[in-house]
C-alpha positions, 0 to 999 in steps of 0.5 A, a space after each residue: 860162206 860153206 867150207 867143205 872137207 875133201 877128206 875126213 879126219 879126226 881131231 882131239 877135244 883133250 891133249 893126250 896124257 903122259 899114261 895113256 900115251 905110256 898105255 899105248 907104247 906098253 900095248 903097241 910095243 912102238 918104238 918111241 926112239 926121238 929126242 926133244 927139241 927145245 926152244 931157246 929163243 932163236 931157235 929150236 935145239 935137239 936135247 938128246 937124252 931127253 925123250 917123252 918119259 924125260 923131258 928135263 922138267 917135272 911130270 907125272 902122268 897126269 901130264 900133257 905128253 911132250 917130246 913125242 914125233 910127228 911118227 910117234 904120234 901116227 902110230 898114237 892115232 892109228 893104234 886108238 883108231 882101232 881101238 875106238 
């Protein structure tokens, strides 16, 4: 059975890496103000002071970015659209 998608959309093949997200923040000036929400078995809890730059575990620029908000993702996608 054929499937029709009514609106155009874009999807990434690979995860966004920390270095890529950092380049976006530096170039766009986007304010990433969100804290991380961490899953603790019974649900998610907001962890103040943790964010995509400091998620609470070791990461480098080649790791997928974490602790970004919906607004961050939307801003990144809009910025990327203008650069591809």
